[in-house]
C-alpha positions, 0 to 999 in steps of 0.5 A, a space after each residue: 499500499 504506497 502512497 501517492 502524492 495528490 497532484 493539483 493540475 492547473 490548466 489555462 484557458 482564454 478565460 482564466 485558470 482551471 483547477 482539476 483536483 486529481 488524487 491517486 491511491 495505488 493497492 488501496 487498504 480494503 475490508 473484506 472481498 469476494 472472491 478472494 482473487 480480486 484485487 483494488 490496484 489503484 484508484 484514481 479520483 478526479 473532478 471528472 470521474 472516478 476509475 477503478 483499477 482491478 484484477 482478478 486471478 484465476 485458480 481453477 481449470 476452466 475458470 471464467 469471468 465477466 463483470 455485469 452491467 449493474 456495478 455500483 459504488 456505495 457511499 458510506 451514507 448507503 448512496 449509489 453511483 452506478 458504473 459508466 464504463 468498463 474496460 478489459 473485462 467482457 460484460 456477462 453473459 459473454 466471459 473471459 476464459 482463462 487459460 491457465 490456473 494463477 492467470 490474472 486479468 486486469 480490468 478497469 471500471 470508470 464511475 462519476 466523480 466521488 463526492 468531495 471529502 469522501 474518506 472510503 467507498 464499497 464496490 459492488 456488483 449487484 448480480 444473480 450469480 458470482 457476484 463481486 464484491 469489495 467493502 471498505 475501500 480506503 480513501 486515505 493514503 496515510 492510514 493505509 501505510 500504516 496498515 500496510 506497516 502492520 500487515 509487513 510486521 505480521 510477516 516478519 513474525 513480529 506479532 507483539 509489535 503488530 499488535 500495539 500498532 494495530 490498537 493505535 491505529 484503532 484507538 486514533 481512527 475516527 468515524 470517518 475512516 471507519 469503513 476499514 474498522 472492522 477489518 482492523 479489529 478482526 486482524 488484532 483479535 486473530 493475533 491476539 488469539 494466536 499468541 495466546 492472549 485469550 483475555 485481551 482477545 476477548 477484550 478486544 472482541 467485545 469492542 468489535 462487537 459493540 463498535 458500530 463499524 459499517 458492516 460489523 456483522 460480516 467481520 464477526 461472522 467471518 471471525 466466528 467461521 475461523 473458530 474465533 468467537 467469545 
């Protein structure tokens, strides 16, 4: 999750200077996703459009993938904006047929511009079967970098340091960023249980349950399905 600095472009015209705002988020932190192999590679936001760059990996023989026309970005308040254009991916019922296991299909989704000040979004494909979704796409480079640091600590086996950082991130995250809060709690509780800190795990599990974070029941159910329940 590498931060991209915001880029402000000034274009000169016969009537003066036009300020076009643009900001990029490379591999933004996310909450939950399905299928597991779908990735948000980048989100580009401008005053004219929102472009999401995605990739999906095939893990089965004879795998296929397509995009329904009913794809939406969902704001934190529940309102939706509909897809304008999909590139690099067939529209269902046509489909991309993967040739090998491990093959990745990159594609882009273009939407209208987001409302100013949007800190996170959900992405859903509203269809009848095998729909993709990505909840809690974080539009905050600084916070994504902190989460990436915590994940790196886990990968390095520095679990106690990761636990401390997750706690710090949760305690400093305000409601405008809470599209990712359920994921942070879930990761923290998982680490605490893994280390055998059962009492502390139960304490943070209860905080998670009462947090009121968006889609919190999904994160709780995900933990429960992995045997973590208090």
